[in-house]
N, C-alpha and C positions, 0 to 999 in steps of 0.2 A: 504493500500500500504506500502511496505517496506520503511524505513527511512534511511537517510544517512546525517551525518554532514560533509560537505565538507570545506576544508581550502585551499584557494588560496593565496599563498604567493607572493605578488607583490614586488619583491626586486631587488636590484642592484647587479651586480657582475663585477669583473675586469678580463679582458682577461689575461690568463696565471697564475692567482693566485689560483691555485688548492687548496692550504691549506686554504687560506682565504675564498674562496667560499664554501668549505666544511664546515667550521666553521659556516658560515651564514646559511647553510641548517640545521645543527644541532640546531642552536639557534632558528630558526623559526619553526622547527619541534617540539621542546620542547614547544614553545608557543602554537602551535596548539593542542598538546596533553593535555596541561593544560586546554584548552577550550573544551576538550572532542571530538576532531575531529576523524572521522572514515576513512577519506581519505585525504591525504595531497599532494599538488602539487606545483611545482616550475617552473619558466620560461624555455623557450628554451635555451639549452646550458648554463644553469646557473653554471654548475661546471667548465667550461672552460672560461666563458665569451663569449660575442658575439659582433661583428663577429671576428672570429679568423684569417680570411684571409689566407695567405700562411702558417701559422702555421699548417693548416690542412694537408699540404703536407709533413710535417716532421713526420716520423714514430716514432721518439722519443717522440714527443708531444702527438701523438695519443695514444701511449702505456701508457704514464704518465696519460692521462685522464682515460683510462680503469682501470688502477691500482687504481687511486683515487676513482673511482666509487665503486670498490669492497671494498676498505678500508672504504668508507663512509657507505656502507651497514652493514659492521661488527660493525662499531662504533655506528650506530643507534641502533643496537640490544644490544650492551653493555650498552648504555645509558638507556635502558629500553623501547625502542620504536619498538622492533622487530615485534610486532603484528600489528603495524600501517603501512599500505601501503603508500609509499612515491614515488611520480613521480618526477624524476629528469632528466633534459636535460644535455647532455654531448656529447663529440666527440668520435666516435667509428670507427671501420672499418668493412667491410664486411668479414665474415669468408669464404664465397664461392663466390668470385666475378665472375660475368659472363663476358666473353670476349666481349669487344666492343671497337670500334675505339674511341680514345680520352678519354678513361676512366682515371680519376685522378690516379696517381701512388699510390699504397697502398689501393685503394678503401675506402677512408674515408667516414664516414656517419655522417650526422647531426641527432643525435639519442636522444632517451629518454629511461629511464628504470623505472620499478616499483621495488622498493626495499622492501623486506619483509623477516622477520626472518633471517636477516643477509646475505641475498643472493639477487642476481638479479633474480627476479621471471619472468620477461618478459622484453624484449628489442625490440625496433623497430626504424626504420629510417624514416625521412621525405619522403613522397611520391612525392609531387610536389616540384620541386626545382626552385626557382625564378631566373631569369637571366635578370633583367632589373633594371634601376636606380642604386642604390648602391649595388645591389646583383649580385654576380658572382657564384652562387652555383653549376652551371654545371661545373665550373672550379675546384671546390673543392670536391664535394660529388657525391656518387652514390645514386640513389633513393631507398627508401624502397618499398617492394612489398607485404607487409602483411597488414591485417586489424586487429590491436591489440585490444583485448577485455579482460578485467579483471573482474572477478566476485567478488564483495565486498559486504558482508552481503546480499546476495541474489539478488543483482542488477548487471546487466551487464553494464560495463562502457567502451565505445569505446574511443580510444585515437588518437589524431592527433597532428601535429606540424605545427603551423603558416600557411604557404602557402597552406597547405592541406585544409584550409577553404577559402582562397582567390581565389583559382582556382575552376572552375566547375569540377564535376566528382570526382572520387577517393573515399576518405574516408567518405565524407559526405553522398552520397547515399548508400555507403557500410554500414554505421552505421544503416540506416533504414533496409537494407537487413539482417543485423545481429540481428535485434530486440533489440538493446541496449536501456537501459532506460536513459542513460546520455552520452553525447558526451563532452569530456574534451579535449580542445586544449591548448597546452602550446606555448607561443609566445615570440619573441623578435622583436616587430614591431616598427621601428623607427618613431619618431614624424614627422608630416608635418602639416602645417596649414589646418584646417578643417577636419583632418583625423578622429577625434573623431566621427563626424557625419557619415562619411562613414563607420567607424568600427561598429557602432551600427546597422546600417541598414544591414550590412553584417551578423552580428551574428544573427539578427532576421531572415533573409532569410534562413540562413543555418540551424537554428533550425527547421524551418518549413519543409525544405527539408529532414532533418535527422529524423523528426518525434519524437523528444525527447528534453528534457531539455538540453541546451548547455551552457557550461562554457568556457569563453575565458579569460585565464590568461596571463597577459602581464608583461614584464619587465619594470623597471623604472631605471633612472640614465642616465649616458652618457658614450660614448666610442669614443674617438677622435672627429670626426665631427658629430657623431650621438647622438641624444638625444632620450631616451625612456620615454614615458609619462605615463606608467601604464594604467589607465582607464580600468581595468579588468571588465568584464561584465558577468552576468548570466541571461539567459532568459529561459522562459518555452517553451514548444513545439509549442506554438502559437506565440512566439516572444515577449511576454510581459516581461518587465524587472523585475527581482526578486531582483537583487543587482547590484550596480555599485561602483567601487572603486574611490578614489580621483585621480586626475592627478598630476604627478610629485612628488609622495610621496610614500615612502616605507610603507608597512603595510600588514596586513593579512585580507582577506575577509573570514569570517566564517559564514556559514549559514546552516540551517536545510532544507533538501529537502525530499519530498515524491515522490517516483519514482516507475515506473512499476516493478513488480517482473520479474526476469529472467525466461525464459522458462525452463521447466523441463529438456529438452534435450539441451545441449550446442550447439550453432551454429557452423557450420563447412563448409568446402568447399571453392569454388572460387566464389567471388561476383563481384561487379562492378569494371570496369577497370582491371579485372584479378587479383584483390587482394585476397590473401589467408587468410582466417580467422585464426588468432593465438589466441586461447582462453585459459586462465588460470583461474582456480578457486582458490581464496584465502580464501574465507569464503562463504559457500553455503547457510547458513541459515540466514534469516532476523533477525535483532535485535529485542529484546522485545520492544513493543511500548513505546514511551516516549513523554513527552510534549515538542514540539518544543520551543526553547528559543532564538535561534539566527537567525536573518533575514538578516544578511550581511550588511544592510544599503544601502543608496543611497546618494552618494556625488554629490552635485550640480556642474554643469559644470562652469568652468571659462569663463568669457567673452573673446572675441577674442583677445583684446589687452593684458589682463592679462595672457592669455594662452601663447601668443607669447613671452612676456617678461619673463615669468617663464621658458620657454624653453631656452632662452638665458642665464639666470642665472644658471640653472642646467648644461647647457653645459660647461660653463666656470668653474664652481665649480668642476665638475667631471674631467675636463682636468687637472686642477691644482693639485687637491688632488691625483689623480691616477698616476701622473707623479712626485709627490714629491715636487711640488712647493708651497711655503707658501705665497709668495707675488708677486705683479705685478707692473709694471712701465708703465705709460702712458704719452705721450706728450700731454699737455693741451694747445690748441690753443685759447680757448674761444669759439670755434665753436660747432655746435650741435652734430657732430659725436663723438668727443672726450668726450664731456659732457655725452652723453648717455652711451658710453663705461665705463666711470668712475662710473656712477650710477650703472650699471650692476655689475661692479667689486666690488663695496662697498657692494652690496646686496649679492653677491656670496661669498666673502671672508672676509668681515668686513673692515670698513674704515681704521682701524689700519694697515692693510696689503696691502693697495693701496698707491702707491707713484706717485705723479703727478709732472711733470716738465714743466714749461713755458719756451719757448726758443725763445724770441722775436728777430726780426731783425729790421732794420730801416723801413721796410714796415708794421710792426705790429702796428695796431691801439691801441690807449689808451683804447678804450672800450673793445677790445678783451683781452688785458692783464688784465683788470679789471674783465672781465667775468670769466677768468680762476681762478683768486684769489677768486672770489665770490663763484665759484663752490666748491673750496677747503674748504671755510668757512662753506658752507651749509652742505657738506657731512662729514667733519672732516677728510678727507684723508691727508696724509703727502704731503707737498707742498714746492717747491723751484723754484727759477728762475735762469736760466743759459742763459745769452745772447750769441747769435751766431755772433754778429756784428764784433768782432775782428777777429774771424775765417774767416768770410765771406770776410772781407777786405784783409786778408792775401792771400786767394785763388785768389781773383780778381786781386790783385797786381801781383801775379805770372802768372796767366793765361789770364787775360783780357777778361773774358767771357762776352757775350751779349745775349739779347733775352731769349729764352727758356732755354739755358744752364745756364744763370745767375739765372733764377727762380728755376730750378731744383737743383742747387747747395745749395740753402738754405734748401730745403727739405732733401737733403742728409747729410748736416751738422747736422741737427736735428736727423736724423736716426743714424749717427755715435755717436752723443752725448748720445743718449739713450742706444745704445749697449755698450758704454764704461761704463756708470753707471751700467748697468746690469751686466757686467763682474766683476766690482769692488764690487758691493753690493749684487748680487745674485738674484735680482728680474727678472722675465721674462717680456719681453716687449709685450704689447698688441698693435696690429695694428688696427687703427680706421676706415679703409676703409669700405664703404658700397657697396652693390651690383650694384647700379647705376654707381658709379665711376669705379668699377672693370670691368663692362661690356664694357664701352666705352674707357677704358684705361686712365681715368682722375686721374692718380696716378703716383708717381715717384718711379721707381725701386731703391731700396737701400736707399729710403727716407722714405716717409710715409708708404711704404709697409713693412718695417722691423718689425720683431716681431716673437714671438713663436706661437701666436694665434690671430685670427681675430674674435672677438665676434659677429660683425654685418656684416660679409662679405656676408651673404645671405639675407640681409635686404635692400630693396630698400629705396631710400632717403625719399620718401613720408611716408613710414612706420617709418623711423627714427624719423621724426617730430611727427607722431601720437603717437609713444611709449613714447617719451619724455613728451608730454602733458599728457598722461595717468599716467606716473610715478609721475609727479607733483600732478595731481589730486588725485591719490591714497594716497599720503602723506598728503595732506590737509584733506582728509576724515578721516585719522587716527589721526589728530591733530599734525602732524609732519611738519618739515620744508621741502618744496619741494626742491629736490636736484639740479635741473637744473635751472640756472638763466633764467628769462624770456627773457632777451636780446639775449641769445644764441638761443632761439627758434624763435624769431621774426625778427632778422636781416637777410639780404640777405646772403646766403652762399658764402664764399670766401676763397680761399687758401692764400690770402694776400702775394703774392710773387712779386707783382708790385703795383704801386700806383693805388688806386681806383678799384682794380680788384674784380670782382664778377663772380660766376660760370657761369652765363648766358652769359658772354662774349664768352665762348667756347661751352656751352651746351644749348639745348632747356630747357624750363621750365620743372622742374622735374616732374610735374604732367603729362605732355605730354610724356616726355622721358620714364618714368616708365611704362606707358601703352604700348608704343611701345616695350620696352624691355621685358615686360612680354609675349607679343605675340611671339617675336622672340626667346628669350632665354628659357622661360619656356614651351612654347607651340609649338616650332619649326615651326612657321608660316613663309612663304616666303614673299618677297616684295609685290607681287601682292595681297596676302590675307590681308596684313597689310594695304595697301592703300585702299583696298575695305572696310576695317573696319572704314574708315573715316579720315585717316591721310594723310597729304600733301606728295606727292610723293618725292619731293626734300628733305624734312626733314627725311623721312624714309630712303631714299637712303644714306644720310649722316650718319645717325645713324648706319645703318647696316654696312657701311664701317668701322666706328670706332670700332664696336664690333669685326668684323672679323680680324682687324689689331692688336687687343690687346691680342690675345691668348697667345703670348709668355710672356706677363706680368703676366697674370693670373696664368700661370703654376708656377711662382716663388713666388706667394703670400702664406702666411702661412695658415695652416688649420683653420677652424672656424666652428661654430655651423650651422648645416643644418636645415633650417626650411621650405623650399619650396620643391615642387615636383622635382625641377631640380636646385640644387645648383651647383656652379662652383666646379669642382672636379670630383668625381666618377660618378656623375649623368650625366654630360655633357662632353663628350670626343670628342674633335675635333682636327684634326691635326694642328700643328703650321705652318708647311710648306704646303700651299695649294693655288692653283691659282683659285679655285672656289670662286666666290664672288656672293652672293645672289643679290647684288645691281648691278651686271652687269660689 
């Protein structure tokens, strides 16, 4: 059987950085060439970054992408890689748009191209356009209608883009009809909990449907609220794993494959879903037989807590680096949320770039102040104390606030203090709110919700505790100091805005609350279904009312790393003004 050394470059890219992304493609192509690769691939829209959102609707950006692609093809040839086919994702437009109602202006395409001998040898657009969760691709793109197949060293390689594998029909059965020996899919698939298991089963199933070896190349890194976890996979035609890349890590998977020889007559015509085979021959003859040397490797999966924690670290690191921020500022209360955020920040940016501020009031307990200081000692972050008592007394003397207004004033004074330090010193503020609090509105607008980024905004409170315990345990296993004080984990959660306050004064136990929230927020279950799952009707009714009433607060919360199938933001879009209440 003919042989092929395939290089899958699992790399990060930055939206809009056409020059920087092109440089990365050249760098990793050089690496692949040095390893003797015969076909090199990069992720979906690697040239422009992903997702580009409304930039896709700007003709200037589309044209810049097209020009950058042509320049990249020429540069690869100039660098001596002209004979090496390189698959690159980019933003294109349809040259012959079909008239249809609601088509995006300019007919942009989520596209990929095969670069060879200084030119674009073949280009194609994603056929299946996702329009769920964080995806709005019907808003931005027109679908592709071809079945791209490129012949490389006597092997027909079918090409697909991300959703083409996730949806039934289209390019997967068309690959079998075209008789391809390899199906190569380039992807920018955002991370979600447990998605690695789903992804593996998907690739296995599609390989069996396509009847050939299947390579799934994924992006890594982060873009705004999205994290990309890599986890590129190659399986044979029976679904057996041949190679698997690490999670949350840039790198290149290079492996030798033995694949069926292409038919003497090139495939042509219309195949499944009306796709037109677009076949290009780059090299018709198989390579002389060689001894396979590279197997690609198999990276062991991270356990669930390490995977989730890694996603939060990568998300914050990418957000800071890609937006030009070198340091962050956190209000340290001594509680579990700010402690976990501080640990994540230290792992993402280095403790020397993390600044913590304790802002005690007269209601702050001695142990909470001590826990904040102990966190700073354990992690080595920069630490100071700024009391808000004098500020609080001045406001109270002027306004005479009571009750909830008095409590929220303390939170807002802390928010103002953090933003003032941020303006003066240049760090960005991290908001410490978790998903449980955001869901039920247990946060203060312009207080604990201030900040440029919310690292744990998609993490339920029970998971916050679990991740804190995991991070400490991981440190102990490495012979390091656990970063989070044990008291921050074991003491009852409290906002400490009034004497002896604890969260359960206002909220159900978090274990119960989070299970209700997961059904309502993540799974869109209604009141009757949640009660039928075994929860008290009065408790469910109260919880759902809190969630529905807090939409206006959530809209004003900063962006943060998405780790669930339905994070607050693009995933879950509900009207602020609505008289529909699931609770009646």
